[in-house]
C-alpha positions as CSV (number, residue, x, y, z in Angstrom):
1,M,-0.3,-0.1,-0.3
2,T,1.5,3.0,-0.9
3,E,1.5,6.3,1.7
4,H,-0.3,8.4,-1.2
5,I,-3.5,7.8,-2.6
6,L,-2.9,10.3,-5.7
7,E,0.4,11.4,-6.9
8,V,0.9,14.3,-9.2
9,E,4.3,14.4,-11.1
10,D,5.2,17.4,-13.8
11,L,1.9,17.1,-14.9
12,R,1.2,19.4,-18.3
13,G,-2.1,19.8,-19.8
14,Y,-3.0,22.0,-22.7
15,Y,-6.0,22.8,-24.8
16,R,-5.6,22.6,-28.2
17,G,-7.7,24.4,-30.9
18,V,-8.4,26.8,-33.5
19,F,-7.7,29.4,-30.7
20,G,-4.5,28.3,-30.1
21,V,-2.3,26.4,-27.2
22,V,-3.6,27.4,-23.7
23,R,-1.3,26.3,-21.6
24,A,-3.4,25.5,-18.9
25,I,-1.6,22.9,-16.6
26,D,2.3,23.4,-16.6
27,G,4.5,21.5,-14.4
28,V,2.4,20.7,-10.9
29,S,3.5,18.6,-8.6
30,F,1.6,17.4,-5.4
31,N,0.8,14.6,-3.4
32,L,-2.5,13.7,-1.5
33,D,-2.3,11.5,1.9
34,R,-4.6,8.8,2.3
35,G,-7.5,9.7,4.9
36,T,-6.7,13.6,4.0
37,I,-8.9,16.5,2.7
38,M,-7.3,18.7,0.3
39,G,-9.0,21.6,-1.1
40,I,-7.7,23.9,-3.8
41,A,-8.3,27.5,-4.3
42,G,-7.7,30.2,-6.7
43,E,-9.0,32.4,-9.2
44,S,-11.7,31.6,-11.9
45,G,-8.8,30.4,-14.7
46,G,-6.3,29.2,-12.7
47,G,-6.6,25.7,-13.6
48,K,-8.3,24.4,-11.0
49,S,-11.0,22.4,-13.3
50,T,-8.7,21.5,-15.8
51,L,-6.4,19.7,-13.2
52,A,-9.9,17.6,-11.9
53,Q,-10.3,16.6,-15.2
54,L,-6.6,15.1,-16.0
55,V,-6.9,13.5,-12.6
56,S,-10.2,12.0,-13.4
57,G,-8.3,10.2,-16.4
58,S,-10.6,11.6,-18.7
59,P,-10.3,14.3,-19.9
60,P,-12.7,16.4,-22.6
61,P,-11.6,16.7,-26.2
62,L,-9.7,19.7,-26.7
63,L,-7.5,19.1,-23.5
64,H,-4.8,16.8,-24.0
65,R,-1.8,15.5,-21.4
66,E,1.3,16.4,-22.8
67,G,3.3,15.4,-20.2
68,G,4.0,14.1,-16.4
69,R,2.4,11.4,-14.5
70,I,-1.4,10.5,-12.4
71,L,-0.9,7.6,-9.8
72,V,-3.9,6.6,-7.9
73,D,-3.3,3.9,-5.4
74,G,-0.3,3.4,-7.2
75,I,-2.0,3.2,-10.4
76,D,-0.8,5.2,-13.7
77,I,-3.6,6.0,-15.0
78,Y,-2.5,6.8,-18.6
79,N,-0.1,3.9,-19.1
80,I,-3.3,1.2,-18.2
81,D,-5.7,-0.1,-20.6
82,P,-9.0,2.0,-21.4
83,E,-11.0,-1.1,-19.9
84,E,-9.0,-1.4,-16.5
85,L,-9.2,2.4,-16.3
86,R,-13.0,2.0,-16.4
87,T,-13.8,-0.7,-14.5
88,E,-10.8,-1.2,-12.1
89,V,-10.0,2.7,-11.5
90,K,-13.1,4.7,-11.9
91,C,-15.8,3.9,-9.1
92,K,-13.7,1.6,-7.2
93,R,-10.5,3.6,-6.7
94,M,-11.6,7.1,-7.4
95,S,-14.9,8.8,-8.3
96,Y,-15.1,12.4,-10.0
97,V,-17.5,15.1,-9.5
98,P,-17.2,17.6,-12.3
99,Q,-18.9,21.1,-11.7
100,A,-22.4,21.7,-12.4
101,S,-22.7,18.0,-12.2
102,M,-26.0,18.2,-11.0
103,E,-26.9,18.8,-14.8
104,S,-25.8,15.3,-15.5
105,L,-29.0,13.6,-14.3
106,N,-31.3,12.5,-17.3
107,P,-34.3,14.8,-17.3
108,V,-36.7,11.7,-18.4
109,K,-35.4,9.1,-16.2
110,R,-36.3,8.6,-12.6
111,I,-33.4,8.5,-10.2
112,R,-33.5,4.7,-9.9
113,D,-33.8,4.5,-13.5
114,F,-30.4,6.5,-14.1
115,I,-28.4,4.5,-11.1
116,F,-29.8,1.1,-13.0
117,D,-28.2,2.5,-16.2
118,V,-25.5,3.6,-14.2
119,V,-24.4,0.4,-12.4
120,G,-24.8,-0.9,-16.4
121,Q,-22.6,1.1,-17.6
122,R,-20.1,0.1,-15.0
123,T,-20.4,-3.4,-15.0
124,G,-21.0,-4.0,-18.6
125,R,-24.2,-5.6,-18.0
126,R,-27.8,-4.4,-18.2
127,V,-29.6,-4.7,-14.8
128,R,-32.8,-6.4,-15.8
129,S,-34.1,-8.9,-12.9
130,K,-35.9,-7.7,-10.6
131,E,-34.1,-9.6,-7.9
132,R,-31.0,-7.6,-9.0
133,K,-32.9,-3.8,-9.4
134,A,-34.0,-4.4,-5.6
135,E,-30.7,-4.9,-4.9
136,I,-29.5,-2.3,-6.0
137,L,-32.1,-0.1,-4.8
138,E,-31.5,-1.3,-1.3
139,M,-28.0,-0.1,-1.6
140,A,-28.8,3.3,-3.0
141,A,-31.2,3.9,-0.2
142,N,-28.9,3.2,2.2
143,H,-26.4,5.7,0.6
144,V,-28.6,8.6,0.1
145,K,-29.8,8.6,3.7
146,T,-26.4,8.5,4.6
147,L,-26.1,11.9,2.5
148,G,-29.2,13.5,4.5
149,L,-32.0,12.2,1.8
150,N,-35.1,10.5,2.4
151,S,-35.0,7.1,0.1
152,S,-38.5,8.6,-1.7
153,V,-35.9,10.7,-3.9
154,L,-35.2,7.6,-5.9
155,D,-39.1,7.6,-7.2
156,L,-38.6,11.2,-8.2
157,Y,-37.7,13.1,-11.5
158,P,-34.7,15.4,-11.3
159,H,-37.2,18.5,-12.0
160,E,-39.2,17.7,-8.6
161,L,-35.7,18.0,-6.2
162,S,-34.1,21.0,-5.3
163,G,-30.4,22.4,-6.7
164,G,-28.7,21.0,-3.3
165,M,-30.8,17.7,-3.3
166,K,-29.8,16.9,-7.4
167,Q,-25.9,17.7,-5.9
168,R,-26.0,15.4,-3.4
169,V,-27.8,12.5,-5.6
170,V,-24.7,12.9,-8.0
171,I,-22.7,12.6,-5.4
172,A,-24.4,9.5,-4.0
173,I,-24.1,7.9,-7.3
174,S,-20.6,8.6,-8.0
175,T,-19.8,7.2,-4.4
176,L,-21.8,3.8,-4.4
177,W,-18.6,1.7,-5.0
178,N,-17.4,3.6,-1.8
179,P,-14.0,5.2,-3.8
180,K,-10.9,5.5,-1.8
181,L,-10.6,9.2,-3.9
182,L,-13.4,11.6,-4.5
183,V,-12.4,14.4,-6.5
184,I,-15.2,17.1,-6.4
185,D,-15.2,20.4,-8.5
186,E,-17.1,22.8,-6.7
187,P,-19.9,21.5,-5.2
188,T,-21.5,24.5,-3.6
189,S,-21.2,27.1,-5.6
190,A,-24.9,27.0,-7.1
191,L,-26.2,26.8,-3.8
192,D,-27.7,29.0,-1.3
193,V,-26.2,29.4,2.2
194,T,-27.9,26.7,4.1
195,S,-27.4,24.6,1.2
196,Q,-23.7,24.8,1.2
197,K,-23.8,23.7,4.5
198,R,-25.8,20.7,4.2
199,M,-23.2,19.6,1.2
200,I,-20.5,19.9,3.5
201,K,-21.8,18.1,6.8
202,A,-23.0,15.2,4.0
203,L,-19.5,15.0,2.2
204,L,-17.8,14.9,6.2
205,K,-20.3,12.4,6.9
206,L,-19.3,10.3,3.7
207,K,-15.7,10.3,5.1
208,R,-16.9,9.5,8.7
209,A,-18.6,6.7,7.4
210,G,-15.4,4.9,5.3
211,I,-17.5,5.4,2.0
212,I,-14.6,7.6,0.8
213,E,-11.1,8.1,2.5
214,S,-9.8,11.2,0.9
215,M,-11.2,13.6,-0.7
216,L,-9.4,16.6,-3.8
217,Y,-12.0,19.4,-2.9
218,I,-11.9,22.4,-5.9
219,S,-13.1,25.8,-5.0
220,H,-12.7,29.3,-5.5
221,D,-14.4,30.2,-1.7
222,L,-11.5,29.9,0.7
223,T,-14.2,30.0,3.8
224,S,-15.3,26.6,2.6
225,L,-12.8,24.9,1.9
226,R,-11.5,26.1,5.6
227,Q,-14.5,24.0,7.1
228,C,-13.8,20.7,5.6
229,C,-9.9,20.6,4.7
230,A,-6.8,19.5,6.5
231,R,-4.4,20.5,3.6
232,S,-4.7,23.0,0.8
233,M,-3.1,24.2,-2.5
234,V,-3.5,27.3,-4.0
235,M,-3.3,27.4,-8.0
236,Y,-2.4,30.4,-10.0
237,A,-2.3,30.4,-14.1
238,G,-2.0,26.6,-14.2
239,K,1.0,26.8,-11.5
240,V,1.0,25.6,-7.6
241,V,1.8,28.4,-6.0
242,E,1.4,27.3,-2.3
243,I,0.9,24.0,-1.0
244,G,0.5,23.7,3.3
245,S,-2.1,23.1,6.2
246,M,-5.4,25.2,5.4
247,D,-5.1,27.5,8.6
248,E,-1.8,27.8,7.7
249,T,-3.0,29.4,4.2
250,I,-5.7,31.4,5.7
251,N,-4.1,32.9,8.9
252,D,-0.1,33.5,7.7
253,P,0.2,32.7,4.1
254,L,3.6,32.6,2.2
255,H,2.8,33.5,-1.4
256,P,1.8,37.1,-2.0
257,Y,-1.0,35.6,-4.3
258,S,-2.8,33.6,-1.3
259,Q,-2.6,36.9,0.7
260,L,-4.1,39.2,-1.7
261,L,-6.8,36.5,-2.1
262,G,-7.2,35.7,1.4
263,A,-7.4,39.8,1.9
264,A,-10.1,39.9,-0.7
265,I,-12.6,37.5,1.3
266,A,-15.6,39.3,2.9
267,S,-15.9,37.7,6.2
268,Y,-19.1,38.0,8.3
269,D,-18.7,39.9,11.4
270,P,-21.6,39.4,14.0
271,K,-20.6,42.2,15.9
272,G,-20.7,44.3,12.6
273,R,-16.9,45.4,12.6
274,R,-14.8,44.8,10.3
275,Q,-11.1,44.0,11.2
276,D,-9.6,44.3,8.3
277,T,-10.1,46.4,4.9
278,L,-11.4,44.2,2.0
279,Q,-9.1,44.4,-0.9
280,S,-8.9,43.1,-4.5
281,I,-6.5,41.9,-6.6
282,P,-5.3,44.4,-9.3
283,G,-5.0,43.5,-12.7
284,S,-6.3,40.0,-14.3
285,P,-4.9,36.6,-14.7
286,P,-2.9,36.6,-17.8
287,D,-3.8,34.9,-21.2
288,L,-2.4,31.4,-20.7
289,R,-1.6,31.3,-24.8
290,N,1.3,33.7,-23.9
291,P,1.9,33.5,-20.2
292,P,4.4,35.8,-19.1
293,S,7.7,34.9,-18.5
294,G,9.8,34.2,-14.9
295,C,6.7,34.3,-12.9
296,R,3.4,34.1,-13.9
297,F,2.5,36.4,-11.0
298,H,4.6,38.9,-11.1
299,P,2.6,41.2,-13.3
300,R,0.4,41.8,-10.5
301,C,2.3,41.2,-7.8
302,P,3.4,44.7,-5.7
303,Y,6.6,42.5,-4.2
304,A,8.1,41.6,-7.8
305,M,11.9,41.8,-8.2
306,D,13.8,41.8,-11.5
307,I,14.2,38.2,-11.1
308,C,10.6,37.3,-11.0
309,K,10.3,38.5,-14.4
310,T,12.7,36.1,-15.9
311,T,13.0,33.2,-13.6
312,D,10.2,30.8,-12.9
313,P,10.4,30.2,-9.3
314,P,10.9,26.5,-8.0
315,M,8.9,25.3,-5.0
316,F,10.8,26.3,-1.6
317,T,10.3,24.2,1.4
318,V,9.9,26.2,4.6
319,G,9.6,25.6,8.7
320,N,9.2,22.2,9.2
321,G,8.9,20.8,5.9
322,S,5.5,20.7,5.7
323,R,5.0,24.0,3.9
324,Q,6.0,25.2,0.1
325,A,5.7,28.1,-1.4
326,A,7.0,29.2,-5.1
327,C,8.6,32.7,-4.6
328,W,11.9,33.7,-5.0
329,L,11.1,36.2,-1.3
330,L,11.5,32.8,0.1
331,K,14.7,32.1,-1.1
332,S,16.3,33.1,2.4
333,K,14.3,31.1,4.5
334,A,14.5,28.1,2.9
335,G,18.1,28.3,3.3
336,E,18.9,28.2,-0.3
């Protein structure tokens, strides 16, 4: 058994089309330990969803893995037979819930019939017998209850469910086979605050119940990530700029981008007093068809030096070794 459930090594993923070549993921490396929930944060366009699509093993047509390795539970998912990826990795070892996944439900089928289709696709055998259907329904009924839903949702059509209920149904279907790793992209972005809270509680309950072991949770909202993630990774313009514990990233960010990202969060103060001034990040993310040289954040960074404009910084390890950030300002702290 490997120490890490997920290992990503020097991953590069580019979109190729009539628009040119977009270097959406460019040299990303990180590990996810077993039993850990890691959050991935950053602005829209930073590469978070693209990374999730590559980790899923089935990127969309215009997205190409240009290099690097992805190991899920020790299996190199881009160097195995596609049938093995479908039957032995997806759902069993890893499950992927994409952004706006609630729209993936078939609008003309009841949830129970959609589940029969999914089971048939994953096993390669259509679900026909009454006995088999009853067995699957019993398993599904118990599973949706774990996510705070009544088993009666299995008899409903998607349009009869609220947005939060649809999202939890999709997660329930995605985790029917108790995957070791759940990769979930923006599960709360389309939900109201109350539904967001229910969603986060449901995800944590899945982990406590042993239905999933580890989670890669993607969100642009640091406050959502803070509620459930032990580790965090901050991405900017297709690169990782900081990795550390969630609390350290929130309370003591190392990278200037992480600092500005945290300062841009509007925090609710029940006493009506704001402790800090809300700040915006100047400028906008770069066009990744022609990314800036050196550090990709340097055109927006208030601390940019000459070396930042010409040389891409490595990941410097600081403190007790559990924190890393790609910033030349940290070179002296890292003892380089």
